[in-house]
C-alpha positions as CSV (number, residue, x, y, z in Angstrom):
1,X,18.2,9.3,9.0
2,X,18.6,8.0,12.6
3,X,18.6,4.3,13.6
4,X,14.9,4.6,14.3
5,X,14.1,1.5,12.3
6,X,17.0,-0.6,13.7
7,X,15.7,-3.9,15.1
8,X,12.1,-2.9,14.4
9,X,9.9,-5.8,13.2
10,X,8.2,-4.7,10.0
11,X,5.6,-6.6,8.0
12,X,5.3,-5.5,4.3
13,X,2.6,-6.8,2.0
14,X,3.0,-6.7,-1.8
15,X,6.8,-7.0,-1.1
16,X,7.7,-9.1,-4.2
17,X,8.1,-6.1,-6.5
18,X,7.7,-2.3,-7.0
19,X,7.0,-0.2,-4.0
20,X,7.0,-3.1,-1.6
21,X,10.4,-4.3,-2.7
22,X,11.9,-0.8,-2.5
23,X,10.5,-0.4,1.0
24,X,12.0,-3.8,2.1
25,X,15.4,-2.8,0.8
26,X,15.2,0.6,2.4
27,X,14.3,-0.9,5.8
28,X,17.0,-3.5,5.4
29,X,19.6,-0.8,5.2
30,X,18.5,0.2,8.7
31,X,19.0,-3.3,10.1
32,X,15.3,-4.0,10.5
33,X,13.7,-7.4,11.0
34,X,11.4,-8.0,8.0
35,X,8.4,-10.1,7.2
36,X,7.8,-10.1,3.5
37,X,4.4,-11.1,2.0
38,X,2.9,-11.4,-1.4
39,X,1.5,-14.3,-3.5
40,X,4.7,-15.0,-5.4
41,X,6.9,-16.9,-3.0
42,X,9.7,-17.3,-5.6
43,X,10.0,-13.6,-6.1
44,X,9.7,-13.0,-2.3
45,X,12.7,-15.3,-1.8
46,X,14.7,-13.2,-4.2
47,X,13.8,-10.0,-2.4
48,X,14.6,-11.7,0.9
49,X,18.1,-12.5,-0.3
50,X,18.6,-8.9,-1.5
51,X,17.5,-7.6,1.9
52,X,19.9,-9.8,3.8
53,X,22.7,-8.6,1.6
54,X,21.5,-5.0,2.2
55,X,21.8,-5.5,6.0
56,X,18.5,-6.7,7.3
57,X,18.7,-8.2,10.8
58,X,16.5,-11.1,9.7
59,X,13.9,-11.9,7.0
60,X,10.8,-14.1,7.2
61,X,9.1,-14.9,3.9
62,X,5.3,-15.4,4.5
63,X,3.2,-16.0,1.3
64,X,-0.1,-14.2,1.5
65,X,-3.1,-13.8,-0.8
66,X,-5.1,-10.8,0.4
67,X,-8.2,-12.1,-1.4
68,X,-8.3,-15.1,0.9
69,X,-9.7,-13.3,3.9
70,X,-10.5,-16.4,6.0
71,X,-6.8,-17.5,6.0
72,X,-5.5,-14.1,7.1
73,X,-6.1,-14.4,10.9
74,X,-4.3,-17.8,11.0
75,X,-1.3,-16.4,9.0
76,X,-1.1,-13.4,11.4
77,X,-1.0,-15.7,14.4
78,X,1.7,-17.8,12.7
79,X,3.9,-14.8,12.1
80,X,3.4,-13.4,15.6
81,X,4.4,-16.7,17.1
82,X,7.5,-16.7,14.9
83,X,8.6,-13.0,15.4
84,X,7.0,-12.2,18.7
85,X,5.7,-8.8,17.7
86,X,5.1,-6.5,14.8
87,X,6.2,-2.9,15.3
88,X,5.2,-1.6,11.9
89,X,2.6,-3.0,9.4
90,X,2.9,-1.7,5.9
91,X,-0.2,-2.5,3.9
92,X,1.1,-2.2,0.4
93,X,-0.4,-5.1,-1.5
94,X,-3.1,-4.4,-4.1
95,X,-4.1,-4.3,-7.7
96,X,-5.0,-1.4,-10.1
97,X,-7.6,-1.0,-12.9
98,X,-7.7,0.3,-16.4
99,X,-11.3,0.2,-17.7
100,X,-14.3,2.4,-18.1
101,X,-16.9,1.8,-15.4
102,X,-19.5,0.8,-18.0
103,X,-17.1,-1.9,-19.3
104,X,-16.1,-3.3,-15.9
105,X,-18.0,-6.3,-14.7
106,X,-19.3,-6.4,-11.1
107,X,-17.1,-9.4,-10.5
108,X,-14.0,-7.3,-11.3
109,X,-15.4,-4.5,-9.0
110,X,-15.6,-7.1,-6.2
111,X,-12.2,-8.6,-6.9
112,X,-10.5,-5.2,-6.6
113,X,-12.4,-4.4,-3.3
114,X,-11.6,-7.9,-2.0
115,X,-7.9,-7.4,-2.5
116,X,-7.3,-3.6,-1.9
117,X,-9.9,-3.0,0.8
118,X,-11.1,-6.1,2.5
119,X,-7.7,-7.9,2.4
120,X,-6.0,-4.9,3.9
121,X,-8.6,-4.5,6.6
122,X,-8.6,-8.2,7.4
123,X,-4.8,-8.2,8.0
124,X,-5.0,-5.0,10.1
125,X,-7.8,-6.4,12.2
126,X,-5.8,-9.6,12.7
127,X,-2.9,-7.7,14.1
128,X,-4.8,-4.9,16.0
129,X,-5.6,-6.9,19.2
130,X,-1.9,-7.8,19.5
131,X,-0.8,-4.2,19.1
132,X,-3.4,-3.0,21.6
133,X,-2.3,-5.6,24.1
134,X,1.3,-4.5,23.8
135,X,0.4,-0.8,23.4
136,X,2.7,-0.5,20.4
137,X,2.4,-0.4,16.7
138,X,2.3,1.7,13.6
139,X,-0.1,0.9,10.8
140,X,1.0,2.3,7.4
141,X,-1.3,1.9,4.4
142,X,-0.3,2.7,0.9
143,X,-3.3,4.2,-0.8
144,X,-3.1,6.5,-3.8
145,X,-3.9,10.0,-4.8
146,X,-7.0,8.4,-6.3
147,X,-8.0,7.9,-2.7
148,X,-8.4,11.7,-2.7
149,X,-10.0,12.1,-6.1
150,X,-11.4,9.8,-8.8
151,X,-10.1,9.7,-12.3
152,X,-11.2,8.0,-15.6
153,X,-10.5,4.2,-16.0
154,X,-10.1,3.7,-12.3
155,X,-13.6,3.8,-10.8
156,X,-13.2,0.5,-8.8
157,X,-9.6,1.3,-7.9
158,X,-10.5,4.8,-6.7
159,X,-13.4,3.4,-4.8
160,X,-11.2,0.9,-3.0
161,X,-8.7,3.6,-2.1
162,X,-11.4,6.0,-0.9
163,X,-12.7,3.2,1.3
164,X,-9.2,2.7,2.8
165,X,-9.2,6.4,3.7
166,X,-12.5,6.2,5.4
167,X,-11.5,3.1,7.4
168,X,-8.1,4.2,8.5
169,X,-9.1,7.8,9.3
170,X,-11.8,6.4,11.6
171,X,-9.4,3.9,13.1
172,X,-6.9,6.7,13.8
173,X,-9.6,8.6,15.6
174,X,-10.5,5.5,17.7
175,X,-6.8,4.9,18.6
176,X,-6.3,8.5,19.6
177,X,-6.0,7.6,23.3
178,X,-3.4,4.9,22.6
179,X,0.3,5.0,21.5
180,X,-0.6,3.3,18.2
181,X,-0.2,5.4,15.0
182,X,-1.9,5.3,11.6
183,X,-0.3,6.7,8.5
184,X,-1.8,6.9,5.0
185,X,0.6,7.2,2.0
186,X,-0.8,8.7,-1.2
187,X,1.5,8.3,-4.1
188,X,0.8,9.6,-7.6
189,X,2.5,7.9,-10.6
190,X,5.3,5.5,-9.6
191,X,7.5,3.7,-12.0
192,X,6.4,0.1,-11.3
193,X,4.6,-2.7,-13.0
194,X,1.2,-1.5,-11.6
195,X,-0.2,-0.6,-15.0
196,X,1.1,-3.8,-16.6
197,X,-0.8,-5.8,-13.9
198,X,-3.9,-3.6,-13.8
199,X,-7.2,-5.4,-14.4
200,X,-9.3,-4.5,-17.4
201,X,-13.1,-4.7,-17.6
202,X,-13.3,-8.5,-17.9
203,X,-10.6,-9.2,-15.3
204,X,-7.7,-9.8,-17.7
205,X,-4.4,-8.0,-17.2
206,X,-3.7,-4.9,-19.2
207,X,-0.1,-6.0,-20.0
208,X,0.8,-2.5,-21.1
209,X,2.8,0.3,-19.4
210,X,1.0,3.6,-19.1
211,X,3.0,6.6,-20.3
212,X,2.3,8.5,-17.1
213,X,3.4,5.5,-15.0
214,X,6.6,5.1,-17.0
215,X,7.4,8.8,-16.3
216,X,6.5,8.6,-12.6
217,X,8.8,8.9,-9.6
218,X,11.0,5.9,-8.8
219,X,9.9,3.4,-6.1
220,X,13.3,4.0,-4.3
221,X,12.6,7.7,-4.0
222,X,9.1,7.0,-2.7
223,X,10.4,4.5,-0.2
224,X,12.7,7.1,1.3
225,X,9.9,9.6,1.6
226,X,7.7,6.9,3.3
227,X,10.4,6.1,5.8
228,X,10.8,9.7,6.8
229,X,7.0,10.0,7.1
230,X,6.9,7.0,9.4
231,X,9.7,8.3,11.6
232,X,8.0,11.6,11.9
233,X,4.7,10.1,12.7
234,X,2.9,11.9,9.9
235,X,-0.8,11.1,9.5
236,X,-0.8,11.4,5.7
237,X,1.8,11.9,2.9
238,X,1.1,13.0,-0.7
239,X,4.0,12.4,-3.0
240,X,4.4,12.4,-6.8
241,X,4.7,14.9,-9.7
242,X,2.3,17.6,-10.8
243,X,-0.6,15.2,-10.1
244,X,-0.3,16.0,-6.4
245,X,-1.8,19.4,-7.3
246,X,-5.0,17.7,-8.0
247,X,-5.6,17.3,-4.3
248,X,-5.4,21.1,-3.7
249,X,-7.3,22.0,-6.8
250,X,-10.2,19.7,-5.9
251,X,-10.3,21.0,-2.4
252,X,-10.1,24.7,-3.3
253,X,-11.7,24.8,-6.8
254,X,-13.9,21.8,-7.1
255,X,-15.8,23.0,-10.2
256,X,-12.6,23.7,-12.0
257,X,-11.2,20.4,-11.0
258,X,-14.3,18.6,-12.3
259,X,-13.8,20.3,-15.7
260,X,-10.1,19.3,-15.7
261,X,-10.6,15.6,-14.9
262,X,-13.3,15.3,-17.5
263,X,-10.6,16.1,-20.1
264,X,-8.3,13.4,-18.9
265,X,-7.5,10.7,-21.4
266,X,-9.8,7.7,-21.3
267,X,-8.2,5.5,-24.0
């Protein structure tokens, strides 16, 4: 890979673990300037140290709770004052779900939307005027294959990811006359703690690793695919195992896909 990311200022949410951590380390190897955000400042500091050892040009740790929407504009202005500009925003922060729709309280539905959708949109909108003023910027949002099709136990999660696709597809169209770019990343199963931290119907953590997640692709492999997609300016990337076929099957054979997904495990 070229030195495309060298000296780029890159803000990553959900950077304390999993995909976000893998992305931070991958960018660090290209001598990028990093802004790392998540709720857990202690873990962020560990990632920051690892990134500096990996070659990052600089690292700013900025704690951020995506559910606290009113605080996001102020945090964005603070970061911009500190780093000057953000070349690439990677919207990676979020939470998953493992519960039947009938067993999921409306409060949990709202919590997932607040974090995954509204928090991501709030941060994007906070940075967008700055990017438009400087006529530069690449907005990268990590959604999911469940942003392309729904599956059991993930009704609220899939809804939040579908919503992200609607928003960012529309935003890309609106920015078509500008140099700004929008990329959607749709991973399948990735070997992270996402299922351990997934919310159950009453809002408690699942605290159990899904078999499919445990057998998923590594976050490091995904990170390298994401970097290549960003450098190439791809609008959308689907990456994973055989679950990626679901996108094609649903598009070409919707009735067959419906029968398949109804057979998926729901326990």
